[in-house]
mmCIF file of the C-alpha atoms, coordinates in Angstrom:
data_MODEL
# 
_entry.id   MODEL 
# 
loop_
_atom_site.group_PDB 
_atom_site.id 
_atom_site.type_symbol 
_atom_site.label_atom_id 
_atom_site.label_alt_id 
_atom_site.label_comp_id 
_atom_site.label_asym_id 
_atom_site.label_entity_id 
_atom_site.label_seq_id 
_atom_site.pdbx_PDB_ins_code 
_atom_site.Cartn_x 
_atom_site.Cartn_y 
_atom_site.Cartn_z 
_atom_site.occupancy 
_atom_site.B_iso_or_equiv 
_atom_site.pdbx_formal_charge 
_atom_site.auth_seq_id 
_atom_site.auth_comp_id 
_atom_site.auth_asym_id 
_atom_site.auth_atom_id 
_atom_site.pdbx_PDB_model_num 
ATOM 1   C CA . GLN A 1 1   ? -2.575  -15.530 -10.644 1.00 0.00 ? 1   GLN A CA 1 
ATOM 2   C CA . ALA A 1 2   ? -2.442  -14.215 -14.443 1.00 0.00 ? 2   ALA A CA 1 
ATOM 3   C CA . ILE A 1 3   ? 0.558   -11.914 -13.618 1.00 0.00 ? 3   ILE A CA 1 
ATOM 4   C CA . ARG A 1 4   ? 2.795   -15.089 -11.376 1.00 0.00 ? 4   ARG A CA 1 
ATOM 5   C CA . GLN A 1 5   ? 1.439   -17.264 -14.615 1.00 0.00 ? 5   GLN A CA 1 
ATOM 6   C CA . ALA A 1 6   ? 3.005   -14.767 -17.162 1.00 0.00 ? 6   ALA A CA 1 
ATOM 7   C CA . LEU A 1 7   ? 6.066   -14.450 -15.633 1.00 0.00 ? 7   LEU A CA 1 
ATOM 8   C CA . ASP A 1 8   ? 6.624   -18.093 -15.210 1.00 0.00 ? 8   ASP A CA 1 
ATOM 9   C CA . ALA A 1 9   ? 5.725   -18.842 -18.700 1.00 0.00 ? 9   ALA A CA 1 
ATOM 10  C CA . ALA A 1 10  ? 8.536   -16.062 -19.053 1.00 0.00 ? 10  ALA A CA 1 
ATOM 11  C CA . GLY A 1 11  ? 11.113  -17.782 -17.844 1.00 0.00 ? 11  GLY A CA 1 
ATOM 12  C CA . PHE A 1 12  ? 10.890  -15.233 -14.707 1.00 0.00 ? 12  PHE A CA 1 
ATOM 13  C CA . THR A 1 13  ? 10.217  -17.761 -11.698 1.00 0.00 ? 13  THR A CA 1 
ATOM 14  C CA . ASP A 1 14  ? 12.331  -15.983 -9.641  1.00 0.00 ? 14  ASP A CA 1 
ATOM 15  C CA . THR A 1 15  ? 10.843  -12.709 -9.886  1.00 0.00 ? 15  THR A CA 1 
ATOM 16  C CA . ALA A 1 16  ? 9.085   -11.648 -7.168  1.00 0.00 ? 16  ALA A CA 1 
ATOM 17  C CA . ILE A 1 17  ? 5.763   -9.863  -7.211  1.00 0.00 ? 17  ILE A CA 1 
ATOM 18  C CA . MET A 1 18  ? 5.231   -7.088  -4.989  1.00 0.00 ? 18  MET A CA 1 
ATOM 19  C CA . SER A 1 19  ? 1.702   -6.257  -4.570  1.00 0.00 ? 19  SER A CA 1 
ATOM 20  C CA . TYR A 1 20  ? -0.229  -2.790  -3.173  1.00 0.00 ? 20  TYR A CA 1 
ATOM 21  C CA . SER A 1 21  ? -2.327  -4.493  -1.574  1.00 0.00 ? 21  SER A CA 1 
ATOM 22  C CA . THR A 1 22  ? -4.039  -2.051  0.491   1.00 0.00 ? 22  THR A CA 1 
ATOM 23  C CA . LYS A 1 23  ? -3.613  1.796   -0.710  1.00 0.00 ? 23  LYS A CA 1 
ATOM 24  C CA . PHE A 1 24  ? -5.828  3.624   1.375   1.00 0.00 ? 24  PHE A CA 1 
ATOM 25  C CA . ALA A 1 25  ? -7.519  7.054   0.316   1.00 0.00 ? 25  ALA A CA 1 
ATOM 26  C CA . SER A 1 26  ? -5.240  9.621   1.891   1.00 0.00 ? 26  SER A CA 1 
ATOM 27  C CA . SER A 1 27  ? -4.811  13.791  2.321   1.00 0.00 ? 27  SER A CA 1 
ATOM 28  C CA . PHE A 1 28  ? -1.044  12.472  3.038   1.00 0.00 ? 28  PHE A CA 1 
ATOM 29  C CA . TYR A 1 29  ? -0.402  12.130  -0.440  1.00 0.00 ? 29  TYR A CA 1 
ATOM 30  C CA . GLY A 1 30  ? -1.146  16.104  -0.742  1.00 0.00 ? 30  GLY A CA 1 
ATOM 31  C CA . PRO A 1 31  ? 2.547   16.884  -0.799  1.00 0.00 ? 31  PRO A CA 1 
ATOM 32  C CA . PHE A 1 32  ? 3.530   14.696  -3.467  1.00 0.00 ? 32  PHE A CA 1 
ATOM 33  C CA . ARG A 1 33  ? 1.131   15.556  -6.104  1.00 0.00 ? 33  ARG A CA 1 
ATOM 34  C CA . GLU A 1 34  ? 1.692   19.641  -5.410  1.00 0.00 ? 34  GLU A CA 1 
ATOM 35  C CA . ALA A 1 35  ? 5.626   18.913  -5.682  1.00 0.00 ? 35  ALA A CA 1 
ATOM 36  C CA . ALA A 1 36  ? 4.782   16.951  -8.860  1.00 0.00 ? 36  ALA A CA 1 
ATOM 37  C CA . GLY A 1 37  ? 2.379   19.563  -10.199 1.00 0.00 ? 37  GLY A CA 1 
ATOM 38  C CA . THR A 1 38  ? -0.290  16.678  -10.371 1.00 0.00 ? 38  THR A CA 1 
ATOM 39  C CA . ALA A 1 39  ? -3.352  18.029  -8.547  1.00 0.00 ? 39  ALA A CA 1 
ATOM 40  C CA . LEU A 1 40  ? -5.993  15.336  -7.813  1.00 0.00 ? 40  LEU A CA 1 
ATOM 41  C CA . LYS A 1 41  ? -8.558  15.146  -10.686 1.00 0.00 ? 41  LYS A CA 1 
ATOM 42  C CA . GLY A 1 42  ? -11.172 12.918  -10.873 1.00 0.00 ? 42  GLY A CA 1 
ATOM 43  C CA . ASP A 1 43  ? -12.166 10.379  -7.783  1.00 0.00 ? 43  ASP A CA 1 
ATOM 44  C CA . ARG A 1 44  ? -9.627  7.985   -6.823  1.00 0.00 ? 44  ARG A CA 1 
ATOM 45  C CA . LYS A 1 45  ? -11.962 5.944   -4.844  1.00 0.00 ? 45  LYS A CA 1 
ATOM 46  C CA . THR A 1 46  ? -12.215 3.406   -7.751  1.00 0.00 ? 46  THR A CA 1 
ATOM 47  C CA . TYR A 1 47  ? -9.035  2.012   -6.448  1.00 0.00 ? 47  TYR A CA 1 
ATOM 48  C CA . GLN A 1 48  ? -7.962  3.536   -3.120  1.00 0.00 ? 48  GLN A CA 1 
ATOM 49  C CA . MET A 1 49  ? -9.344  1.678   0.298   1.00 0.00 ? 49  MET A CA 1 
ATOM 50  C CA . SER A 1 50  ? -11.657 3.777   2.324   1.00 0.00 ? 50  SER A CA 1 
ATOM 51  C CA . PRO A 1 51  ? -10.381 4.403   5.665   1.00 0.00 ? 51  PRO A CA 1 
ATOM 52  C CA . MET A 1 52  ? -13.366 2.957   7.661   1.00 0.00 ? 52  MET A CA 1 
ATOM 53  C CA . ASN A 1 53  ? -13.200 -0.394  6.404   1.00 0.00 ? 53  ASN A CA 1 
ATOM 54  C CA . ARG A 1 54  ? -10.585 -1.924  8.214   1.00 0.00 ? 54  ARG A CA 1 
ATOM 55  C CA . ARG A 1 55  ? -11.857 -5.407  7.041   1.00 0.00 ? 55  ARG A CA 1 
ATOM 56  C CA . GLU A 1 56  ? -12.200 -4.866  3.535   1.00 0.00 ? 56  GLU A CA 1 
ATOM 57  C CA . ALA A 1 57  ? -8.281  -3.974  3.415   1.00 0.00 ? 57  ALA A CA 1 
ATOM 58  C CA . ILE A 1 58  ? -7.500  -7.161  5.344   1.00 0.00 ? 58  ILE A CA 1 
ATOM 59  C CA . ARG A 1 59  ? -9.341  -8.958  2.559   1.00 0.00 ? 59  ARG A CA 1 
ATOM 60  C CA . GLU A 1 60  ? -7.696  -7.653  -0.707  1.00 0.00 ? 60  GLU A CA 1 
ATOM 61  C CA . SER A 1 61  ? -4.350  -8.248  0.757   1.00 0.00 ? 61  SER A CA 1 
ATOM 62  C CA . LEU A 1 62  ? -5.399  -12.131 1.629   1.00 0.00 ? 62  LEU A CA 1 
ATOM 63  C CA . LEU A 1 63  ? -6.587  -12.298 -1.880  1.00 0.00 ? 63  LEU A CA 1 
ATOM 64  C CA . ASP A 1 64  ? -3.696  -10.554 -3.881  1.00 0.00 ? 64  ASP A CA 1 
ATOM 65  C CA . GLU A 1 65  ? -1.279  -13.185 -1.164  1.00 0.00 ? 65  GLU A CA 1 
ATOM 66  C CA . ALA A 1 66  ? -3.717  -15.882 -3.157  1.00 0.00 ? 66  ALA A CA 1 
ATOM 67  C CA . GLN A 1 67  ? -3.092  -14.351 -6.239  1.00 0.00 ? 67  GLN A CA 1 
ATOM 68  C CA . GLY A 1 68  ? 0.550   -14.925 -6.013  1.00 0.00 ? 68  GLY A CA 1 
ATOM 69  C CA . ALA A 1 69  ? 1.701   -12.059 -4.604  1.00 0.00 ? 69  ALA A CA 1 
ATOM 70  C CA . ASP A 1 70  ? 5.305   -12.823 -2.720  1.00 0.00 ? 70  ASP A CA 1 
ATOM 71  C CA . CYS A 1 71  ? 5.239   -9.604  -0.673  1.00 0.00 ? 71  CYS A CA 1 
ATOM 72  C CA . LEU A 1 72  ? 1.954   -7.176  0.771   1.00 0.00 ? 72  LEU A CA 1 
ATOM 73  C CA . MET A 1 73  ? 1.944   -3.250  1.352   1.00 0.00 ? 73  MET A CA 1 
ATOM 74  C CA . VAL A 1 74  ? 0.264   -1.041  3.128   1.00 0.00 ? 74  VAL A CA 1 
ATOM 75  C CA . LYS A 1 75  ? 0.367   2.508   2.100   1.00 0.00 ? 75  LYS A CA 1 
ATOM 76  C CA . PRO A 1 76  ? 0.241   5.238   3.830   1.00 0.00 ? 76  PRO A CA 1 
ATOM 77  C CA . ALA A 1 77  ? 2.044   2.864   6.573   1.00 0.00 ? 77  ALA A CA 1 
ATOM 78  C CA . GLY A 1 78  ? 1.718   5.485   9.607   1.00 0.00 ? 78  GLY A CA 1 
ATOM 79  C CA . PRO A 1 79  ? -1.722  5.862   10.409  1.00 0.00 ? 79  PRO A CA 1 
ATOM 80  C CA . TYR A 1 80  ? -2.321  2.107   9.046   1.00 0.00 ? 80  TYR A CA 1 
ATOM 81  C CA . LEU A 1 81  ? 0.011   0.295   11.628  1.00 0.00 ? 81  LEU A CA 1 
ATOM 82  C CA . ASP A 1 82  ? -2.418  -1.617  13.021  1.00 0.00 ? 82  ASP A CA 1 
ATOM 83  C CA . ILE A 1 83  ? -3.891  -2.952  9.364   1.00 0.00 ? 83  ILE A CA 1 
ATOM 84  C CA . LEU A 1 84  ? -0.038  -4.091  9.557   1.00 0.00 ? 84  LEU A CA 1 
ATOM 85  C CA . ARG A 1 85  ? -0.439  -6.150  12.569  1.00 0.00 ? 85  ARG A CA 1 
ATOM 86  C CA . ASP A 1 86  ? -3.392  -7.837  11.372  1.00 0.00 ? 86  ASP A CA 1 
ATOM 87  C CA . LEU A 1 87  ? -1.794  -8.838  8.412   1.00 0.00 ? 87  LEU A CA 1 
ATOM 88  C CA . ARG A 1 88  ? 0.688   -10.103 10.402  1.00 0.00 ? 88  ARG A CA 1 
ATOM 89  C CA . GLU A 1 89  ? -1.627  -12.667 12.220  1.00 0.00 ? 89  GLU A CA 1 
ATOM 90  C CA . ARG A 1 90  ? -2.596  -13.668 9.070   1.00 0.00 ? 90  ARG A CA 1 
ATOM 91  C CA . THR A 1 91  ? 0.193   -14.171 6.506   1.00 0.00 ? 91  THR A CA 1 
ATOM 92  C CA . ASN A 1 92  ? 3.763   -15.291 6.331   1.00 0.00 ? 92  ASN A CA 1 
ATOM 93  C CA . LEU A 1 93  ? 4.746   -12.932 3.502   1.00 0.00 ? 93  LEU A CA 1 
ATOM 94  C CA . PRO A 1 94  ? 6.937   -9.931  3.836   1.00 0.00 ? 94  PRO A CA 1 
ATOM 95  C CA . LEU A 1 95  ? 4.917   -6.608  4.609   1.00 0.00 ? 95  LEU A CA 1 
ATOM 96  C CA . GLY A 1 96  ? 5.937   -3.668  3.029   1.00 0.00 ? 96  GLY A CA 1 
ATOM 97  C CA . ALA A 1 97  ? 5.288   -0.176  5.427   1.00 0.00 ? 97  ALA A CA 1 
ATOM 98  C CA . TYR A 1 98  ? 5.103   2.610   2.605   1.00 0.00 ? 98  TYR A CA 1 
ATOM 99  C CA . GLN A 1 99  ? 5.683   6.040   3.998   1.00 0.00 ? 99  GLN A CA 1 
ATOM 100 C CA . VAL A 1 100 ? 4.201   8.640   1.521   1.00 0.00 ? 100 VAL A CA 1 
ATOM 101 C CA . SER A 1 101 ? 5.480   12.458  1.510   1.00 0.00 ? 101 SER A CA 1 
ATOM 102 C CA . GLY A 1 102 ? 2.709   13.416  3.644   1.00 0.00 ? 102 GLY A CA 1 
ATOM 103 C CA . GLU A 1 103 ? 3.819   11.715  6.549   1.00 0.00 ? 103 GLU A CA 1 
ATOM 104 C CA . TYR A 1 104 ? 7.626   12.394  6.015   1.00 0.00 ? 104 TYR A CA 1 
ATOM 105 C CA . ALA A 1 105 ? 6.645   16.235  5.801   1.00 0.00 ? 105 ALA A CA 1 
ATOM 106 C CA . MET A 1 106 ? 4.508   15.523  9.207   1.00 0.00 ? 106 MET A CA 1 
ATOM 107 C CA . ILE A 1 107 ? 7.629   14.310  10.984  1.00 0.00 ? 107 ILE A CA 1 
ATOM 108 C CA . LYS A 1 108 ? 10.004  16.572  9.940   1.00 0.00 ? 108 LYS A CA 1 
ATOM 109 C CA . PHE A 1 109 ? 7.443   19.654  10.877  1.00 0.00 ? 109 PHE A CA 1 
ATOM 110 C CA . ALA A 1 110 ? 7.518   18.535  13.727  1.00 0.00 ? 110 ALA A CA 1 
ATOM 111 C CA . ALA A 1 111 ? 10.853  18.296  14.624  1.00 0.00 ? 111 ALA A CA 1 
ATOM 112 C CA . GLN A 1 112 ? 11.425  21.396  13.419  1.00 0.00 ? 112 GLN A CA 1 
ATOM 113 C CA . ALA A 1 113 ? 8.831   22.322  15.934  1.00 0.00 ? 113 ALA A CA 1 
ATOM 114 C CA . GLY A 1 114 ? 10.418  20.992  19.125  1.00 0.00 ? 114 GLY A CA 1 
# 
């Protein structure tokens, strides 16, 4: 709620907050890291969700809603459409489905292969 309170106090009462509420650890981020020259350094598991723990993903998203988020996002989207469906059943907030570079590359390569 600190972000919402700070925005409101500064007069930004109509500014929406989009939360990266569920960011899963994924190899789909690889093409972006490669293109940007930012090889994975360290362990990002401290802020990325385990794909094995769907309940935690749902819980974190609902906590973000309780803390003032106006929109929830799932990243990457394709492999986690079930999470988006589960969130839709639990919230009326808008949901964002973030397609990452690896998902796009997979679709393009599949199309090229016929």
